[in-house]
All heavy atoms as TSV, in Angstrom:
chain	resi	resn	atom	element	x	y	z
A	1	MET	N	N	-67.727	0.978	4.595
A	1	MET	CA	C	-68.576	-0.098	5.025
A	1	MET	C	C	-69.295	0.315	6.316
A	1	MET	O	O	-68.696	0.819	7.200
A	1	MET	CB	C	-67.713	-1.312	5.260
A	1	MET	CG	C	-68.466	-2.417	5.930
A	1	MET	SD	S	-67.507	-3.953	6.205
A	1	MET	CE	C	-65.986	-3.427	6.815
A	2	LYS	N	N	-70.587	0.095	6.339
A	2	LYS	CA	C	-71.409	0.406	7.547
A	2	LYS	C	C	-71.690	-0.908	8.254
A	2	LYS	O	O	-71.949	-1.937	7.669
A	2	LYS	CB	C	-72.684	1.110	7.126
A	2	LYS	CG	C	-72.454	2.498	6.600
A	2	LYS	CD	C	-73.753	3.214	6.364
A	2	LYS	CE	C	-73.495	4.595	5.839
A	2	LYS	NZ	N	-74.678	5.417	5.761
A	3	LEU	N	N	-71.697	-0.820	9.595
A	3	LEU	CA	C	-71.987	-1.970	10.411
A	3	LEU	C	C	-73.075	-1.619	11.401
A	3	LEU	O	O	-73.229	-0.474	11.809
A	3	LEU	CB	C	-70.727	-2.399	11.193
A	3	LEU	CG	C	-69.518	-2.747	10.358
A	3	LEU	CD1	C	-68.329	-2.964	11.268
A	3	LEU	CD2	C	-69.791	-4.050	9.604
A	4	SER	N	N	-73.791	-2.677	11.875
A	4	SER	CA	C	-74.825	-2.403	12.899
A	4	SER	C	C	-74.221	-2.395	14.307
A	4	SER	O	O	-74.919	-1.918	15.198
A	4	SER	CB	C	-75.913	-3.463	12.772
A	4	SER	OG	O	-75.362	-4.737	13.029
A	5	ALA	N	N	-73.015	-2.860	14.457
A	5	ALA	CA	C	-72.366	-2.866	15.799
A	5	ALA	C	C	-72.071	-1.410	16.205
A	5	ALA	O	O	-71.675	-0.598	15.398
A	5	ALA	CB	C	-71.114	-3.649	15.753
A	6	ARG	N	N	-72.283	-1.144	17.503
A	6	ARG	CA	C	-72.087	0.210	18.002
A	6	ARG	C	C	-70.691	0.444	18.555
A	6	ARG	O	O	-70.317	1.581	18.795
A	6	ARG	CB	C	-73.099	0.528	19.121
A	6	ARG	CG	C	-74.528	0.499	18.563
A	6	ARG	CD	C	-75.447	0.891	19.665
A	6	ARG	NE	N	-76.806	0.869	19.134
A	6	ARG	CZ	C	-77.873	1.368	19.748
A	6	ARG	NH1	N	-77.709	1.915	20.924
A	6	ARG	NH2	N	-79.020	1.340	19.162
A	7	ASN	N	N	-69.927	-0.616	18.764
A	7	ASN	CA	C	-68.634	-0.459	19.357
A	7	ASN	C	C	-67.530	-0.911	18.347
A	7	ASN	O	O	-67.300	-2.063	18.189
A	7	ASN	CB	C	-68.514	-1.319	20.643
A	7	ASN	CG	C	-69.519	-0.939	21.642
A	7	ASN	OD1	O	-69.525	0.192	22.078
A	7	ASN	ND2	N	-70.422	-1.835	21.976
A	8	ALA	N	N	-66.924	0.090	17.729
A	8	ALA	CA	C	-65.824	-0.165	16.814
A	8	ALA	C	C	-64.599	0.587	17.310
A	8	ALA	O	O	-64.611	1.834	17.320
A	8	ALA	CB	C	-66.162	0.278	15.394
A	9	LEU	N	N	-63.635	-0.125	17.768
A	9	LEU	CA	C	-62.473	0.468	18.439
A	9	LEU	C	C	-61.287	0.370	17.489
A	9	LEU	O	O	-60.846	-0.710	17.109
A	9	LEU	CB	C	-62.166	-0.253	19.766
A	9	LEU	CG	C	-63.344	-0.419	20.709
A	9	LEU	CD1	C	-62.968	-1.312	21.868
A	9	LEU	CD2	C	-63.813	0.952	21.197
A	10	LYS	N	N	-60.729	1.535	17.143
A	10	LYS	CA	C	-59.572	1.583	16.217
A	10	LYS	C	C	-58.294	1.295	16.991
A	10	LYS	O	O	-58.121	1.757	18.112
A	10	LYS	CB	C	-59.474	2.914	15.571
A	10	LYS	CG	C	-58.454	2.982	14.440
A	10	LYS	CD	C	-58.477	4.322	13.726
A	10	LYS	CE	C	-57.465	4.317	12.583
A	10	LYS	NZ	N	-57.536	5.572	11.853
A	11	GLY	N	N	-57.433	0.437	16.410
A	11	GLY	CA	C	-56.205	0.104	17.094
A	11	GLY	C	C	-55.260	-0.509	16.074
A	11	GLY	O	O	-55.430	-0.424	14.876
A	12	LYS	N	N	-54.149	-1.038	16.589
A	12	LYS	CA	C	-53.147	-1.707	15.777
A	12	LYS	C	C	-52.865	-3.154	16.280
A	12	LYS	O	O	-52.927	-3.355	17.469
A	12	LYS	CB	C	-51.816	-0.936	15.860
A	12	LYS	CG	C	-51.834	0.352	15.076
A	12	LYS	CD	C	-50.441	0.995	15.063
A	12	LYS	CE	C	-50.571	2.315	14.277
A	12	LYS	NZ	N	-49.236	2.977	14.133
A	13	VAL	N	N	-52.677	-4.053	15.354
A	13	VAL	CA	C	-52.385	-5.382	15.736
A	13	VAL	C	C	-51.045	-5.407	16.456
A	13	VAL	O	O	-50.031	-4.912	16.006
A	13	VAL	CB	C	-52.298	-6.303	14.490
A	13	VAL	CG1	C	-51.889	-7.734	14.879
A	13	VAL	CG2	C	-53.620	-6.371	13.754
A	14	LYS	N	N	-51.086	-5.996	17.670
A	14	LYS	CA	C	-49.868	-6.076	18.512
A	14	LYS	C	C	-49.236	-7.426	18.309
A	14	LYS	O	O	-47.997	-7.531	18.230
A	14	LYS	CB	C	-50.248	-5.881	19.977
A	14	LYS	CG	C	-49.063	-5.978	20.933
A	14	LYS	CD	C	-49.426	-5.672	22.336
A	14	LYS	CE	C	-48.220	-5.757	23.255
A	14	LYS	NZ	N	-48.619	-5.493	24.649
A	15	GLU	N	N	-50.064	-8.487	18.239
A	15	GLU	CA	C	-49.533	-9.831	18.107
A	15	GLU	C	C	-50.543	-10.731	17.447
A	15	GLU	O	O	-51.742	-10.580	17.625
A	15	GLU	CB	C	-49.236	-10.339	19.525
A	15	GLU	CG	C	-48.437	-11.632	19.554
A	15	GLU	CD	C	-47.979	-12.032	20.968
A	15	GLU	OE1	O	-48.119	-11.199	21.915
A	15	GLU	OE2	O	-47.567	-13.190	21.139
A	16	VAL	N	N	-50.069	-11.717	16.707
A	16	VAL	CA	C	-50.887	-12.689	16.058
A	16	VAL	C	C	-50.324	-14.068	16.368
A	16	VAL	O	O	-49.146	-14.352	16.114
A	16	VAL	CB	C	-50.859	-12.540	14.478
A	16	VAL	CG1	C	-51.701	-13.577	13.814
A	16	VAL	CG2	C	-51.385	-11.133	14.119
A	17	LYS	N	N	-51.169	-14.913	17.019
A	17	LYS	CA	C	-50.731	-16.237	17.422
A	17	LYS	C	C	-51.543	-17.239	16.616
A	17	LYS	O	O	-52.736	-17.433	16.939
A	17	LYS	CB	C	-50.940	-16.464	18.932
A	17	LYS	CG	C	-50.154	-15.549	19.801
A	17	LYS	CD	C	-50.474	-15.789	21.257
A	17	LYS	CE	C	-49.854	-14.770	22.181
A	17	LYS	NZ	N	-50.222	-15.000	23.568
A	18	THR	N	N	-50.934	-17.839	15.570
A	18	THR	CA	C	-51.625	-18.688	14.695
A	18	THR	C	C	-51.603	-20.114	15.204
A	18	THR	O	O	-50.562	-20.668	15.570
A	18	THR	CB	C	-51.013	-18.666	13.286
A	18	THR	OG1	O	-51.021	-17.298	12.849
A	18	THR	CG2	C	-51.771	-19.484	12.316
A	19	GLY	N	N	-52.761	-20.749	15.257
A	19	GLY	CA	C	-52.887	-22.159	15.662
A	19	GLY	C	C	-53.329	-22.968	14.450
A	19	GLY	O	O	-53.405	-22.490	13.291
A	20	ALA	N	N	-53.619	-24.275	14.716
A	20	ALA	CA	C	-53.987	-25.171	13.606
A	20	ALA	C	C	-55.329	-24.782	12.980
A	20	ALA	O	O	-55.494	-24.883	11.790
A	20	ALA	CB	C	-54.078	-26.585	14.144
A	21	VAL	N	N	-56.250	-24.257	13.802
A	21	VAL	CA	C	-57.583	-23.886	13.285
A	21	VAL	C	C	-57.892	-22.453	13.522
A	21	VAL	O	O	-58.416	-21.739	12.634
A	21	VAL	CB	C	-58.700	-24.776	13.944
A	21	VAL	CG1	C	-60.095	-24.361	13.495
A	21	VAL	CG2	C	-58.447	-26.251	13.670
A	22	ASN	N	N	-57.600	-21.934	14.717
A	22	ASN	CA	C	-57.938	-20.572	15.130
A	22	ASN	C	C	-56.714	-19.720	15.246
A	22	ASN	O	O	-55.592	-20.234	15.470
A	22	ASN	CB	C	-58.726	-20.512	16.437
A	22	ASN	CG	C	-60.117	-21.068	16.256
A	22	ASN	OD1	O	-60.750	-20.900	15.283
A	22	ASN	ND2	N	-60.546	-21.835	17.251
A	23	THR	N	N	-56.877	-18.428	15.208
A	23	THR	CA	C	-55.809	-17.480	15.402
A	23	THR	C	C	-56.228	-16.481	16.464
A	23	THR	O	O	-57.316	-15.932	16.435
A	23	THR	CB	C	-55.512	-16.717	14.078
A	23	THR	OG1	O	-55.025	-17.672	13.150
A	23	THR	CG2	C	-54.418	-15.683	14.263
A	24	GLU	N	N	-55.320	-16.233	17.437
A	24	GLU	CA	C	-55.544	-15.269	18.477
A	24	GLU	C	C	-54.939	-13.933	18.030
A	24	GLU	O	O	-53.721	-13.917	17.598
A	24	GLU	CB	C	-54.941	-15.668	19.773
A	24	GLU	CG	C	-55.130	-14.692	20.975
A	24	GLU	CD	C	-54.504	-15.160	22.227
A	24	GLU	OE1	O	-54.969	-16.174	22.755
A	24	GLU	OE2	O	-53.590	-14.530	22.715
A	25	VAL	N	N	-55.711	-12.867	18.014
A	25	VAL	CA	C	-55.237	-11.546	17.571
A	25	VAL	C	C	-55.329	-10.596	18.783
A	25	VAL	O	O	-56.403	-10.401	19.375
A	25	VAL	CB	C	-56.057	-11.042	16.382
A	25	VAL	CG1	C	-55.524	-9.684	15.897
A	25	VAL	CG2	C	-56.125	-12.067	15.271
A	26	ILE	N	N	-54.204	-9.956	19.088
A	26	ILE	CA	C	-54.197	-8.977	20.134
A	26	ILE	C	C	-54.106	-7.602	19.489
A	26	ILE	O	O	-53.158	-7.354	18.680
A	26	ILE	CB	C	-52.985	-9.205	21.090
A	26	ILE	CG1	C	-53.071	-10.616	21.733
A	26	ILE	CG2	C	-52.951	-8.077	22.174
A	26	ILE	CD1	C	-51.874	-10.973	22.544
A	27	VAL	N	N	-55.110	-6.755	19.764
A	27	VAL	CA	C	-55.145	-5.413	19.206
A	27	VAL	C	C	-54.892	-4.432	20.337
A	27	VAL	O	O	-55.551	-4.429	21.386
A	27	VAL	CB	C	-56.536	-5.153	18.581
A	27	VAL	CG1	C	-56.637	-3.704	18.030
A	27	VAL	CG2	C	-56.837	-6.158	17.479
A	28	GLU	N	N	-53.914	-3.576	20.095
A	28	GLU	CA	C	-53.576	-2.509	21.064
A	28	GLU	C	C	-54.343	-1.236	20.693
A	28	GLU	O	O	-54.226	-0.767	19.592
A	28	GLU	CB	C	-52.093	-2.261	21.135
A	28	GLU	CG	C	-51.709	-1.278	22.212
A	28	GLU	CD	C	-50.200	-1.160	22.404
A	28	GLU	OE1	O	-49.443	-1.616	21.523
A	28	GLU	OE2	O	-49.807	-0.574	23.419
A	29	LEU	N	N	-55.104	-0.709	21.648
A	29	LEU	CA	C	-55.875	0.533	21.464
A	29	LEU	C	C	-55.029	1.737	21.863
A	29	LEU	O	O	-54.061	1.571	22.628
A	29	LEU	CB	C	-57.165	0.445	22.278
A	29	LEU	CG	C	-58.049	-0.770	22.093
A	29	LEU	CD1	C	-59.173	-0.735	23.070
A	29	LEU	CD2	C	-58.522	-0.798	20.643
A	30	PRO	N	N	-55.409	2.922	21.370
A	30	PRO	CA	C	-54.709	4.107	21.859
A	30	PRO	C	C	-54.815	4.185	23.384
A	30	PRO	O	O	-55.862	3.907	23.952
A	30	PRO	CB	C	-55.480	5.267	21.198
A	30	PRO	CG	C	-56.163	4.641	20.019
A	30	PRO	CD	C	-56.447	3.221	20.409
A	31	GLY	N	N	-53.725	4.471	24.020
A	31	GLY	CA	C	-53.725	4.492	25.505
A	31	GLY	C	C	-53.187	3.208	26.117
A	31	GLY	O	O	-52.983	3.103	27.313
A	32	GLY	N	N	-52.971	2.156	25.264
A	32	GLY	CA	C	-52.311	0.946	25.729
A	32	GLY	C	C	-53.273	-0.183	26.124
A	32	GLY	O	O	-52.745	-1.330	26.362
A	33	ASP	N	N	-54.555	-0.014	26.192
A	33	ASP	CA	C	-55.452	-1.113	26.493
A	33	ASP	C	C	-55.451	-2.108	25.302
A	33	ASP	O	O	-55.092	-1.689	24.206
A	33	ASP	CB	C	-56.873	-0.641	26.708
A	33	ASP	CG	C	-57.052	0.100	28.036
A	33	ASP	OD1	O	-56.337	-0.204	29.023
A	33	ASP	OD2	O	-57.897	1.017	28.067
A	34	GLU	N	N	-55.769	-3.360	25.630
A	34	GLU	CA	C	-55.744	-4.371	24.588
A	34	GLU	C	C	-57.117	-5.083	24.465
A	34	GLU	O	O	-57.776	-5.281	25.436
A	34	GLU	CB	C	-54.681	-5.429	24.901
A	34	GLU	CG	C	-53.247	-4.830	24.863
A	34	GLU	CD	C	-52.200	-5.838	25.238
A	34	GLU	OE1	O	-52.550	-6.981	25.652
A	34	GLU	OE2	O	-51.004	-5.533	25.098
A	35	VAL	N	N	-57.402	-5.510	23.284
A	35	VAL	CA	C	-58.577	-6.345	22.986
A	35	VAL	C	C	-58.029	-7.614	22.350
A	35	VAL	O	O	-57.197	-7.539	21.448
A	35	VAL	CB	C	-59.554	-5.646	22.060
A	35	VAL	CG1	C	-60.706	-6.544	21.687
A	35	VAL	CG2	C	-60.088	-4.363	22.671
A	36	VAL	N	N	-58.483	-8.788	22.816
A	36	VAL	CA	C	-58.037	-10.047	22.287
A	36	VAL	C	C	-59.221	-10.758	21.620
A	36	VAL	O	O	-60.329	-10.793	22.176
A	36	VAL	CB	C	-57.474	-10.946	23.401
A	36	VAL	CG1	C	-56.968	-12.301	22.808
A	36	VAL	CG2	C	-56.340	-10.249	24.121
A	37	SER	N	N	-58.982	-11.228	20.414
A	37	SER	CA	C	-60.057	-11.881	19.650
A	37	SER	C	C	-59.568	-13.199	19.073
A	37	SER	O	O	-58.403	-13.308	18.684
A	37	SER	CB	C	-60.479	-10.980	18.478
A	37	SER	OG	O	-61.458	-11.638	17.691
A	38	MET	N	N	-60.401	-14.218	19.105
A	38	MET	CA	C	-60.094	-15.429	18.432
A	38	MET	C	C	-60.909	-15.520	17.157
A	38	MET	O	O	-62.157	-15.377	17.181
A	38	MET	CB	C	-60.542	-16.660	19.335
A	38	MET	CG	C	-59.696	-16.819	20.588
A	38	MET	SD	S	-57.988	-17.227	20.274
A	38	MET	CE	C	-58.144	-18.879	19.636
A	39	ILE	N	N	-60.204	-15.656	16.040
A	39	ILE	CA	C	-60.889	-15.738	14.733
A	39	ILE	C	C	-60.320	-17.013	14.015
A	39	ILE	O	O	-59.325	-17.563	14.450
A	39	ILE	CB	C	-60.681	-14.471	13.896
A	39	ILE	CG1	C	-59.222	-14.223	13.516
A	39	ILE	CG2	C	-61.253	-13.268	14.624
A	39	ILE	CD1	C	-58.962	-13.110	12.601
A	40	SER	N	N	-60.956	-17.347	12.914
A	40	SER	CA	C	-60.483	-18.492	12.172
A	40	SER	C	C	-59.122	-18.168	11.544
A	40	SER	O	O	-58.866	-17.025	11.214
A	40	SER	CB	C	-61.480	-18.944	11.097
A	40	SER	OG	O	-61.541	-17.991	10.049
A	41	ARG	N	N	-58.339	-19.171	11.398
A	41	ARG	CA	C	-57.029	-19.036	10.727
A	41	ARG	C	C	-57.209	-18.434	9.301
A	41	ARG	O	O	-56.497	-17.584	8.861
A	41	ARG	CB	C	-56.293	-20.356	10.693
A	41	ARG	CG	C	-54.955	-20.258	10.104
A	41	ARG	CD	C	-54.255	-21.594	10.185
A	41	ARG	NE	N	-52.944	-21.525	9.572
A	41	ARG	CZ	C	-52.029	-22.456	9.650
A	41	ARG	NH1	N	-52.252	-23.549	10.292
A	41	ARG	NH2	N	-50.877	-22.281	9.009
A	42	GLU	N	N	-58.242	-18.982	8.591
A	42	GLU	CA	C	-58.533	-18.540	7.264
A	42	GLU	C	C	-58.879	-17.055	7.221
A	42	GLU	O	O	-58.382	-16.352	6.324
A	42	GLU	CB	C	-59.700	-19.366	6.675
A	42	GLU	CG	C	-60.054	-19.040	5.240
A	42	GLU	CD	C	-61.146	-19.858	4.663
A	42	GLU	OE1	O	-61.678	-20.733	5.361
A	42	GLU	OE2	O	-61.546	-19.606	3.537
A	43	SER	N	N	-59.655	-16.596	8.144
A	43	SER	CA	C	-60.006	-15.164	8.198
A	43	SER	C	C	-58.776	-14.269	8.459
A	43	SER	O	O	-58.613	-13.276	7.850
A	43	SER	CB	C	-61.057	-14.903	9.268
A	43	SER	OG	O	-62.280	-15.489	8.904
A	44	ALA	N	N	-57.942	-14.722	9.319
A	44	ALA	CA	C	-56.719	-13.968	9.648
A	44	ALA	C	C	-55.821	-13.871	8.426
A	44	ALA	O	O	-55.260	-12.803	8.159
A	44	ALA	CB	C	-55.979	-14.636	10.803
A	45	GLU	N	N	-55.725	-14.950	7.681
A	45	GLU	CA	C	-54.899	-14.960	6.486
A	45	GLU	C	C	-55.546	-14.032	5.418
A	45	GLU	O	O	-54.793	-13.259	4.773
A	45	GLU	CB	C	-54.745	-16.371	5.939
A	45	GLU	CG	C	-53.882	-17.229	6.817
A	45	GLU	CD	C	-53.929	-18.711	6.425
A	45	GLU	OE1	O	-54.634	-19.132	5.489
A	45	GLU	OE2	O	-53.183	-19.488	7.049
A	46	LYS	N	N	-56.824	-14.064	5.237
A	46	LYS	CA	C	-57.515	-13.252	4.222
A	46	LYS	C	C	-57.343	-11.763	4.598
A	46	LYS	O	O	-57.268	-10.935	3.655
A	46	LYS	CB	C	-59.003	-13.598	4.147
A	46	LYS	CG	C	-59.267	-14.887	3.381
A	46	LYS	CD	C	-60.726	-15.183	3.286
A	46	LYS	CE	C	-60.989	-16.462	2.492
A	46	LYS	NZ	N	-62.448	-16.766	2.410
A	47	LEU	N	N	-57.355	-11.414	5.880
A	47	LEU	CA	C	-57.220	-10.045	6.304
A	47	LEU	C	C	-55.780	-9.534	6.274
A	47	LEU	O	O	-55.506	-8.365	6.420
A	47	LEU	CB	C	-57.815	-9.869	7.711
A	47	LEU	CG	C	-59.327	-9.990	7.820
A	47	LEU	CD1	C	-59.769	-10.098	9.280
A	47	LEU	CD2	C	-59.999	-8.806	7.139
A	48	GLY	N	N	-54.809	-10.516	6.119
A	48	GLY	CA	C	-53.404	-10.136	6.093
A	48	GLY	C	C	-52.957	-9.522	7.434
A	48	GLY	O	O	-52.182	-8.584	7.432
A	49	LEU	N	N	-53.421	-10.117	8.541
A	49	LEU	CA	C	-53.101	-9.527	9.822
A	49	LEU	C	C	-51.664	-9.784	10.193
A	49	LEU	O	O	-51.115	-10.912	10.083
A	49	LEU	CB	C	-54.002	-10.199	10.912
A	49	LEU	CG	C	-55.484	-9.903	10.736
A	49	LEU	CD1	C	-56.306	-10.583	11.853
A	49	LEU	CD2	C	-55.788	-8.373	10.709
A	50	LYS	N	N	-50.986	-8.711	10.664
A	50	LYS	CA	C	-49.610	-8.807	11.098
A	50	LYS	C	C	-49.384	-7.618	12.061
A	50	LYS	O	O	-50.122	-6.593	12.002
A	50	LYS	CB	C	-48.680	-8.786	9.929
A	50	LYS	CG	C	-48.728	-7.553	9.053
A	50	LYS	CD	C	-47.806	-7.670	7.861
A	50	LYS	CE	C	-48.032	-6.397	7.000
A	50	LYS	NZ	N	-47.257	-6.468	5.781
A	51	PRO	N	N	-48.370	-7.707	12.929
A	51	PRO	CA	C	-48.119	-6.629	13.922
A	51	PRO	C	C	-47.938	-5.281	13.178
A	51	PRO	O	O	-47.288	-5.213	12.137
A	51	PRO	CB	C	-46.830	-7.083	14.591
A	51	PRO	CG	C	-46.927	-8.608	14.549
A	51	PRO	CD	C	-47.540	-8.885	13.195
A	52	GLY	N	N	-48.549	-4.268	13.709
A	52	GLY	CA	C	-48.470	-2.903	13.199
A	52	GLY	C	C	-49.583	-2.525	12.274
A	52	GLY	O	O	-49.812	-1.354	11.993
A	53	LYS	N	N	-50.370	-3.509	11.781
A	53	LYS	CA	C	-51.481	-3.180	10.872
A	53	LYS	C	C	-52.638	-2.499	11.598
A	53	LYS	O	O	-53.021	-2.952	12.703
A	53	LYS	CB	C	-51.970	-4.462	10.182
A	53	LYS	CG	C	-53.077	-4.184	9.185
A	53	LYS	CD	C	-53.441	-5.392	8.336
A	53	LYS	CE	C	-54.464	-4.987	7.297
A	53	LYS	NZ	N	-54.736	-6.037	6.331
A	54	GLU	N	N	-53.126	-1.432	11.053
A	54	GLU	CA	C	-54.296	-0.738	11.653
A	54	GLU	C	C	-55.568	-1.534	11.383
A	54	GLU	O	O	-55.806	-1.936	10.213
A	54	GLU	CB	C	-54.385	0.691	11.112
A	54	GLU	CG	C	-53.339	1.574	11.684
A	54	GLU	CD	C	-53.603	3.055	11.409
A	54	GLU	OE1	O	-54.599	3.393	10.750
A	54	GLU	OE2	O	-52.799	3.846	11.896
A	55	VAL	N	N	-56.333	-1.759	12.388
A	55	VAL	CA	C	-57.578	-2.506	12.291
A	55	VAL	C	C	-58.649	-1.882	13.218
A	55	VAL	O	O	-58.346	-1.017	14.010
A	55	VAL	CB	C	-57.365	-3.997	12.728
A	55	VAL	CG1	C	-56.431	-4.692	11.784
A	55	VAL	CG2	C	-56.865	-4.095	14.149
A	56	TYR	N	N	-59.841	-2.388	13.104
A	56	TYR	CA	C	-60.923	-2.052	14.027
A	56	TYR	C	C	-61.339	-3.281	14.727
A	56	TYR	O	O	-61.559	-4.351	14.093
A	56	TYR	CB	C	-62.156	-1.471	13.262
A	56	TYR	CG	C	-61.976	-0.050	12.822
A	56	TYR	CD1	C	-61.421	0.269	11.578
A	56	TYR	CD2	C	-62.336	1.032	13.685
A	56	TYR	CE1	C	-61.252	1.523	11.198
A	56	TYR	CE2	C	-62.164	2.311	13.217
A	56	TYR	CZ	C	-61.606	2.590	12.003
A	56	TYR	OH	O	-61.412	3.879	11.594
A	57	ALA	N	N	-61.444	-3.227	16.034
A	57	ALA	CA	C	-62.054	-4.314	16.835
A	57	ALA	C	C	-63.529	-3.975	16.974
A	57	ALA	O	O	-63.897	-2.994	17.593
A	57	ALA	CB	C	-61.423	-4.416	18.232
A	58	VAL	N	N	-64.360	-4.773	16.284
A	58	VAL	CA	C	-65.795	-4.457	16.276
A	58	VAL	C	C	-66.482	-5.447	17.247
A	58	VAL	O	O	-66.351	-6.640	17.145
A	58	VAL	CB	C	-66.375	-4.659	14.881
A	58	VAL	CG1	C	-67.864	-4.371	14.840
A	58	VAL	CG2	C	-65.666	-3.758	13.867
A	59	ILE	N	N	-67.157	-4.880	18.227
A	59	ILE	CA	C	-67.761	-5.640	19.310
A	59	ILE	C	C	-69.295	-5.544	19.179
A	59	ILE	O	O	-69.849	-4.477	19.243
A	59	ILE	CB	C	-67.280	-5.170	20.681
A	59	ILE	CG1	C	-65.777	-5.276	20.724
A	59	ILE	CG2	C	-67.969	-5.959	21.784
A	59	ILE	CD1	C	-65.135	-4.506	21.827
A	60	LYS	N	N	-69.898	-6.698	19.026
A	60	LYS	CA	C	-71.394	-6.776	18.991
A	60	LYS	C	C	-71.804	-7.862	19.906
A	60	LYS	O	O	-71.454	-9.029	19.680
A	60	LYS	CB	C	-71.888	-6.985	17.595
A	60	LYS	CG	C	-73.435	-6.993	17.551
A	60	LYS	CD	C	-73.930	-6.788	16.176
A	60	LYS	CE	C	-75.494	-6.922	16.253
A	60	LYS	NZ	N	-76.119	-5.806	15.623
A	61	ALA	N	N	-72.543	-7.527	20.896
A	61	ALA	CA	C	-73.027	-8.537	21.850
A	61	ALA	C	C	-74.391	-8.107	22.431
A	61	ALA	O	O	-74.633	-6.965	22.659
A	61	ALA	CB	C	-72.018	-8.653	23.023
A	62	SER	N	N	-75.232	-9.080	22.569
A	62	SER	CA	C	-76.540	-8.802	23.139
A	62	SER	C	C	-76.478	-8.670	24.653
A	62	SER	O	O	-77.299	-8.081	25.321
A	62	SER	CB	C	-77.543	-9.835	22.740
A	62	SER	OG	O	-77.095	-11.105	23.130
A	63	ASN	N	N	-75.453	-9.311	25.244
A	63	ASN	CA	C	-75.249	-9.240	26.723
A	63	ASN	C	C	-73.775	-9.020	27.036
A	63	ASN	O	O	-72.950	-9.579	26.401
A	63	ASN	CB	C	-75.681	-10.573	27.400
A	63	ASN	CG	C	-77.155	-10.824	27.203
A	63	ASN	OD1	O	-77.958	-10.029	27.676
A	63	ASN	ND2	N	-77.518	-11.875	26.556
A	64	VAL	N	N	-73.532	-8.174	27.993
A	64	VAL	CA	C	-72.175	-7.991	28.503
A	64	VAL	C	C	-72.219	-8.204	30.027
A	64	VAL	O	O	-72.985	-7.548	30.690
A	64	VAL	CB	C	-71.647	-6.596	28.213
A	64	VAL	CG1	C	-70.262	-6.343	28.785
A	64	VAL	CG2	C	-71.619	-6.340	26.675
A	65	MET	N	N	-71.395	-9.088	30.498
A	65	MET	CA	C	-71.369	-9.398	31.960
A	65	MET	C	C	-70.345	-8.560	32.631
A	65	MET	O	O	-69.235	-8.371	32.104
A	65	MET	CB	C	-71.105	-10.902	32.199
A	65	MET	CG	C	-72.151	-11.788	31.528
A	65	MET	SD	S	-71.676	-13.506	31.684
A	65	MET	CE	C	-72.709	-13.943	33.014
A	66	ILE	N	N	-70.680	-7.997	33.769
A	66	ILE	CA	C	-69.809	-7.221	34.584
A	66	ILE	C	C	-69.622	-7.854	35.902
A	66	ILE	O	O	-70.627	-8.293	36.546
A	66	ILE	CB	C	-70.359	-5.768	34.774
A	66	ILE	CG1	C	-70.663	-5.098	33.425
A	66	ILE	CG2	C	-69.432	-4.955	35.604
A	66	ILE	CD1	C	-69.486	-4.703	32.587
A	67	GLY	N	N	-68.409	-8.008	36.406
A	67	GLY	CA	C	-68.245	-8.635	37.707
A	67	GLY	C	C	-67.410	-7.782	38.630
A	67	GLY	O	O	-66.784	-6.830	38.280
């Protein structure tokens, strides 16, 4: 599958916190850094997300703020 996003970070699901509507997914990258994403509960279920599963955190944004 090809994507237009330029930032695709390979990692493993570290934790999945399922809520009533949304699910928080913590992805651990090589080296120990983490990326946290909020996705719909339905999407998380369809993707079969669980700790240890290899995934890509795909980041597409027109603006990134640095502080």
